[in-house]
N, C-alpha and C positions, 0 to 999 in steps of 0.2 A: 842199469835194466841186468837183469841175472843173466848171467851163461845159460843159453837156452838147453845145452843139454843135462848140464846139474839141474835145472828144474825140471825136468822129466819130458821135453817135448825133444822128440826125435827131429833132424835135419830133414827128411824127408817130408813134412807135414808143414815145412816156414810157413808155405805159401798161404794154409788156412788159419796161421795163428794172427791175431787181433790183443794187441798192446794194450791194455787196461790203465793201470797204476792210477785209480783217480785221488784226489787231494784224501787229506786224512779226514773222514768225515766225525769221528770219534769227539773231534775237540772242538766242534759247532759247539756255541755259546746257547744255541735255543734246545740243543739235546744234552744239556747238564744235567750230571746224573744224581740223584739224593746222596749225602755224604755217610748217611748213616742209614738210611732204610732202605725199601726197594723203590726201584725205579727212578722216573726222570724228576727234577728238583720241583717242579712246575705241574706235579700231578700227586692230588693227594685226598683224601676222604676228610671232611671234618665236618663237625654238627653246627649247625646252621637252624637257630629257632627250637624248634620239637622236630625238627628234618635232622636228615645227613644227607651231604652234598658228599659228590667227589669231583670239587675241583679242577677242571682239566681241559682242556682244550683237546686233547688229542684221543678221546674215547668215546662213543656217540652217549653214554649217558651225562657227558661231563655236564657241570651245571645244572642238572636238573633233581629237584627232589626225591629222593627215596624214602618216601614215608611208610614203608614196609618193611627198612630195613631193620632199627632199632625195635621193633616188636619180634621179631624172627628172633635177632639176637636172645632177647627176655626168654622165648620159648624152646630156643636150641641150649642154651646152659640154665634155666629155669632160677635166674636174679634177676630184679626189673636193669633196666638200663639207665646211669644216672647221669646226664650229661656232665653234671656237677661235680662228680665223684671220678676225679682222673688221677692216675700214677704218674706223678709231674717226672718228666723227663730230665734228666743234671746234665752240665755240662761236662762232654768227656773230660776224662780223668787220663792224662797222655804219660804212659808208662818211663820210666828214664830208661835211656838206652845202653847198650851195651860197648862200650871205649871204641870204637874203629874207626878215631882220628887216620891212622894212617893209611886204612883202605881209603877213605873218604878221600883224602889225598891225592890216589892211585889213580882215583876214579873220575876224580874231577880232571886231573891232570891229561886223560887218557881221551877225557870227552870234552875237552873246553870247547867253550863258543862264546863269545864276545854277545853276539846275539840271548838274551833270554831266555826268550820265549825255546829257543833251538836244544838249553841244557837237557845233561841228560842224567844228572843224576841230584837227587833231592835229598832233605833230611829232614825237610819241612813236618811236624808233627799231624799235624790234618791229612796229610797226602801218604805218612806210613799208617795211620790211624786206620783209614779207609782201605789198605791192602794186610790188615791183620783178621780180615773176616768175610769168611761170606754170609749167605742168607740162612744159616742154621737158628732155629728161637734163641738156643740157649747163646749164639755169638751177638744176634739183635739186641736180646735182653741185656746184657751185658753193656753193651755197647750208648743203649737209653739211657740204662739205672744204675749201674755200676762200674766197671772199669775192665778193660782186657789187662793182666798183667800182664803180657808180652806183645810185642808191635815190631814189626820189622825195623832195623836201625837206621837203612836206606833204602831207597826206592830208585831203581836205576831204570832207564826208557832204552834200550836199543832198537836200533834202525835198521839193519843188517845183519847176517851170519857172521860176520866179521867181526861187529860187535858184540854178538853173545859171548864167542869165544874169548875175547879181550874180558868178558867179563866173571867167565866160567877160569879163566887161567888167573886171574887175582884173586878169586874166592880160594881158586888152590893153595895159591902165595899163602894169603892173611889166613889160612883154615875158618873160613866162612861157610853160612849156610846158603842156599838159592833156593826160595820159593815162585818158580812163575807165576803168573800174573795175569787171568786174560778179562773176562769177563766180572768174575767177584760173584757168581750167583747157583756156587756150588751149594748145598746142601745138605754137607757132610763133616764140616769145620777142617776140611783138606787145607782150607786156607791157614787155619789157625797155628799159632806157634809154638813150639814146644819150649819148653824151659830148659836153658842152654848157656853158658856162659860165651858162647864163640857168636861173633856177629852173624845176622840176618841180613841179607839183601833181598827183598821182594824185585822178579824182573819182571817190571809192565810192558808186557807185548802192543800197548796201543797204536804204538807207531810202526808196527809192523802187521799194516791193518788193510792191504790191498787186494784186488783181484788182479794179481800181474798181467795172467793172459788167459786167453780161451781160443781153444782149438775148433772151430765151427764144422769140422769132417770127424773128427772124432768124438766130438761131444765131449769134450773135458775141458777145464779150468785149472788153473792156479792159483790159488788162494795162501795168503800168509794169515797163519797161527792167529794174528791179533783180530782178523776181519770179524766185525760182529754183526752177528746174522742178519737185522736188520739193514744194514747198509749195503753188505756184499749183494742181499739179492734183489737191492736197487740198481747198484750196477749189471748186473746178470739180466737185471728187467730191461734195462733200455738197450741192452742189447741182443732180446729177442731171445732171452733162455732163463733157465727157474733152477735151482737147487734142488726144493725140495722140500730140507730138512726144518721140520717147522717142530721143534719143542718149545715148550710154555716160554721157557727163558732169549726167547729169541732175539727179544729188543736188547737183549745186552750180555748174553754168554756170545762166544766167539769160536772160530772153526777149530781153534788147537785145543778148547776146551771142552768140544763134543768128544774129539777122539781119544783126549785123557781121562773123561768120565766113560767113553764107551754107550753114546748118546745114541737116543731115540727120538722121532719128531710124531709132531699130530698126524702128518701124512703120510706116515710110514710103507702106508699097504699099496700106494703107487709109488714111492721113490724111494723105497727101504729104510733099513736104521744105517748107522753111520759104518758101519762095516761094508754095508752095500753099498755104498757111496765112495769110500777111500780106494783109490789105485795105486797111489803112492804117497811118500811122508820124507819128508829130510828131518832130522832131529840134532839138534848142536850138542854134542855133552864134553863132557874136560875132556876125554880125549881124541876127539874129532867126532867129523861130519856125517851121520850115518842116513845114507840114502838108497835105493834101489832104485834108480831110473830107466826108463822104458816102458811105453805104456801100450802092450798087448792088451788083446780084450782079456788075455788071459795067460796067465806063465805058473810053472812049476819048476823054481829057482832054488829049492832047498828051503833052508828058514825063511820065514816070511817076516820081515821085520816092520812091517804094517800092522802085523796082529800082535804084537808083543807092545805095543804103544796103546794099542787102542784097553782103556782102562788102568794105566799106568799111572794116572795120579801126579804126574810131576814128578815120579823119584825115578824116572830113567834119563831125560834131558829134556831142553827144551824144543817143543815142535815148532817150528819157526815157517814152514808153506807146507802143503800137501796139494796134490791133483787130486781132483773128484770127478765123477762124472757129475754133466748137468743135462738139461731135458729143453726142448721148446716151452716157449712159454706156452700155457693151455691153453688153447681157443675159447673154452668157454670157463668158468667157476660158478658154480649153483650150489648151494644149500638147502636140506631138506632138512624136517625133523618127524618123529613119529612117536606117540605117546601109545601105552601099553597099559591095561589095567593092571599090569602088579611084576613085578622084579621077573618073578622064574618066567613069564611069558617073554621077556624082555631079553633075559639073557638064552632064552632057549634059541629068539631069533638070530642072537648075537655067534652063537655058535653054529647056526647053520650054515649062514653065511660064510662065516670062518673057509666053509670047505669048498666053494668057489673059486674059478679060475680069475675070476674080476670081482672085486668088489670098491666101494667106493675110497676115493684116496684118503680118508677118515672117519669112522665110524664109531662113537662114543656114547653110552649109555651108564647114566645116573640115577641112582636112586631116588626114594619119595624123596629123601629131607634134601639132599642136594638140588631136585626138582625145586624143592617149595624156596631155596635159598636164592635161585635163579631167578624164581618169579619175585621173589622179595626184594630184587636190584632192580627190578623195571622202574622207571621214573613214575611218580606221580599222575595221574590222566584227570581230565574234565572229565574224561566218555566214561562217567561209572555206569550207565544202561549198559551199554556196549559189553561193560566190563561183566556186567549181572548177566546178561545173556550168554555171554560164553558160558560162563561158570554152569548157568542152565543148560546149555546145550552139551558140558562135557559131561555132568553128573547126570542128569535126568534122559536126556534124549540116547545117548550112551550108555549108561548105568555106571561110568565109573567111578569108583571111591577115590577125594580128594585125598587120602591119606594113606594111598597104596600105589596111586599111579605113576609111571615111570617115564624119562623120554629119552628118548636117544636122537643124538643130532648127525646130522649126513654135511658129507661136503663133497661135489661131483668135480673132477676135474679132469678135462683132456680135450679131445675134438669132439665137437657137439654133438653127433650122430651117435659117435660111440658110447657118451655119457646120456643119449636119450633114451638107447635101447637098455645101459643098465640102468637109470633110475625104474624102468618099465618093469624089469625082471625083480631090481629087491620088493618094490609097491607089491609084486606079486602073491613073494615070498613073505611079504611081512602080512599080509590080509588073514592070513593062518594063523596068526598069533596075537589075534583080536584087535587089532590095530589100529589107527586112525590119524593119518595127516594133522600135521598143528602148521603146516606152511614152512616156507623160506624165510621170512623175515624169523621167525624163533628158530629158525635152524642157526642161522648169521649170528644173533643175540645170543644164543649159549655156546658157538664154538670161542667169539670174541667173548666170551664170559673171563675164557683165562687166563687173558690178561687183566685183568684187574684185581683177584684173587690175590695177589702178594699184597697188594697196597694194602687190604682188607685187613688180613693178618697184623700187618705192624700200624696200624688204626686201632686195633681191637686190644693191641696189648696196652695199647696207654690205658684204659677204660677197664682193667683187671679179668681182660679173657684171652687165654693165652691158648695161641693151636700154633699147628703145621702139619704138613704134609708129609706123604712116605709113600712107597710104591713096592709092590711083590709082581713076579709072576708067578703064575698058578698053572697048573691040567685042567681043563673042563671041568671034571669030575670031582675038584676039591676048591671049584672057587667058593661055592655056598657057605662050607666048610672053612675057609681061609676069613674072610668077612665076617660069619657068626664068632670067630674063633677072637679076632679081634676086637668085636664090641664085647665079648666077656671080659675080655682083659683089661679094655679101658676102664668099663664099669665098675671091675673088682678093686683097679687101681685107685678108683677117683673114691671107694667106699672105706679102703685103707687109709687112705691120708684124712679120709672128714674133712672133705673137702662142702663148699656148698653148692647147692643146687644140683647139677645133673650134668654127665658132660655130652658133648657133642660127637656123631662119628658117622660120618657116613663115606660112602663107598662109589667109585666108577670105573667101567670096565674102558681104557680109553683106546688100548692098540690091541686086535687079535690075532692071532695063530691057527693054525689047522690046530695044532694039539695043547693049545691054550689060550692065554690073553694076560695084558698087566692088569693089574687090581690097582687103583688111587685111591689112598684113604687120606682124608681130613678128619682130625679129632682137634677137639677145644674143650675147656672147660676156665669157671671163673676161680681166679687163683687169690682173689685177695684176702687177707688173713694167714696165708701160711709164711711160715719162718723162712724159706727157703724156695722159690719158685721154681729154680734152674730143676734143683736135683730135683723136684717133682716132676716135671718135663722128663727128665731122662730118665725117669722109674715108667712112667706111662710108655714112652718112646720104646725102651727095653725090653717091654713086658709084652707091647702088641710085635717088635720081633720077632721075641720068643715064639708066641703064640704063630706065627706066620710059619715058621719055621716046622712047629711042632704040627701045624696042619699041613704039610707039603706044599708051600708055597717058596718062593726063593730069599736069598738075602737081598739082592735089588735086579729089579729090570734095568733099568738108567741113570740111576741119581751117582751107584758108584758105592765106592766102603770109606774111604778116608780118614778117618777118627772116629767119627760118629758108632760104626757098626763095626770096626775093626774086630773086635772082641768075640764074634762070633762065626769069624773066617772059618774057625777048626771046625765048625758044623758042617759049613761047605767045601773042603776043600783036604785031604788027608794030610798030613803030617810031610812026605816028603814032596808033595805036592806044593808045601809051603815051604821047603829046605829047596828046593828048585827058584822059589822067586825070590829069595835072601841070596843066593848064589849069581843071581843072575843080574840083581843090583849091586851086590859089592863086586863082582866082576867089572862090570861097566861103569862104576863109580866108587874106585876103591878108597876115595877120601871123604867119602860122606858126603861129596857138598849137596845132593841133593834127600840127605836123610832127614825129610821131615816128619815122620814118626805115622805117615799113612798105609792104611795096611799093616800096623805093627813091624814096620822096616826101618 
C-alpha cells in the first residue's frame, strides 16, 4: 500500500478512507482487446449475406441484421457497397529493432521473475507493434494494409513508482526514449515513433490500474494512471460512487491519458472536464517524483503542477496516479430525445439551455446526415407497419421533412426529484423551438451509438471507405460558419483529388458552454483508385483544420495535438509561448527521455 500522505490523503481523514486495490481487470481474457483495430477482440462488424451484422454480445444491436446500413453508406459516399470488393488486410510487417541488447539485459535483470506472467519486459513483436500506434486513420491504415516503419524496441510494464524510476534511470543511462502508453486510443499520432537511432521504450501502464482508495467524507479517490475508464467506474460504483468522466473512448482509455490530453467527457455538464475533476497528480520524471499532496477544497500554492500536466502528451513525465473528485452514484439515470424540424432550431435550443444554471448531464445535437446514420444502424424489424405509421406521424401530422430534421439526445442523472424538475423545464423550453419528443429509448440508443462508431470506421476501411473524426470548440456566433467552412473544404479536397462518388461530412454539437460549444465532425470518402490514400486523407484533415481556424474555431477541444496537429500550433500560440513550452520540457527532461516529437518538441 502506498504511503497515505504521499498519495495525497491527510492523516486526519484516515478513518474515512476505504482501501480498494482490486485485481488487475484489464488482463481478463474476456476483455481482450483487438491487436490492430478498435475495440474488443470479440466485437466487430461483418458482412452477412445481403446485410451487415455487428457480431458482439456487448452492445444492444449485437447479432442483429442492419439491413439499412449498406444502403446508407452507398447514399453517403455515392458508390455502391460491394461486399465482394474488399481491400485485403495484410499480415503485419514488423520493423527491425534498434540494437538495444544491453538495455534489455539490464531491464530484464532489474525486473526478473521466475513467474512468466509477472515478467515486466517484453520484446515480443506483436506486443511492440500494438504500442506503436493509436487510432488515427493514418496509423490504422498502415497497420492493416502497409507497415509501420518504426515501432518500440522494448515494452516495459511497471507496477510501482519505483519501477518507473528505475526504467527512466536506465533510459538515461542508455540514451533511450520513453513513450508512456495508456489505452492506446489517441487520435493525434501521439504514440507514433519518430525516426531515430535511439532505442525506444514503450512504458505500458496497464499494471498500474487500481483505485487505491476512496475518501468518503471528502468525496475523493486516488486512482492509478493506467486505470481504464470502464473498470475504474465499476470499482467506484461498487462503493456507491461515480467519477462521471465518460469520454467516447472510456471503455479503453485511461486516467493518465485523460490528464495527458486534457480530455472531456460526454457528461461534463454535471461532472466537469478533466481539469475540473483533478485535485492532485503524481508524476515520475528522470529527476524525481513531482507531487503537491494536500487535498483542501482550493489552494493558492504558487505554480500549479496539475495544470502543467494537463495536455502534456507524455512529454514531461509519467503520470502514475492522481487524486480526483468523485460523486455519490446517481439515484436515477434517464434518457430523452428531441426532434427538431431543422438544424437552426436545434442549435438555437442548445445555445438557449447553455445559459441555464442546471442542464442535463449530457446534451448532444446531431445534424440530419448523422440522424439518418443513426436510423440506418437500427436492426431490421418485422414490424414494417409500425415503422410506416411512425414515418407518417413524423412527416404528415407534424409536417417534418425527413431530409432536414435533426435530433438531440439527453441524459438526466442525479436525484429523482431534481431531475424530474429539470426534465420539465427543458421540455417547456424545447416547445418554443418546434420540437417533439422521440422517447427515452431513442435517447438511449442515440447516446450508446457513440461506442460503436469507431468499430464502423475500421470495418468500412476494408471496403474502400476511409473516414475519421475530429473536433473543435467554437463561439456560438461562429458555429454555422465553422461547419459550413469544413464542408466546403472537404468537398473542395475531394474534387481536387478527382475521387469517385461524393464525400461524407456530418457534425454534432457534443458539449456546451455559456460562450460556445464543441463541434464534432465525421468525414469520409471512397478511396479506391487513389495512389496514396494516406496522403489524400492527410489533405482532407489539414484542409479541414485550416478551415476551422480560419472560421474562428479552436485547434482542439479534447483530442489534443500530438503530431497530427502540431504544425498548426504557431496559429494558436505566440512564439514566446512556444519558447516557454520548449524551455519547460528541456528543464524537466534535460536528457530528452520524453522527446517523442509531440507538439513539435
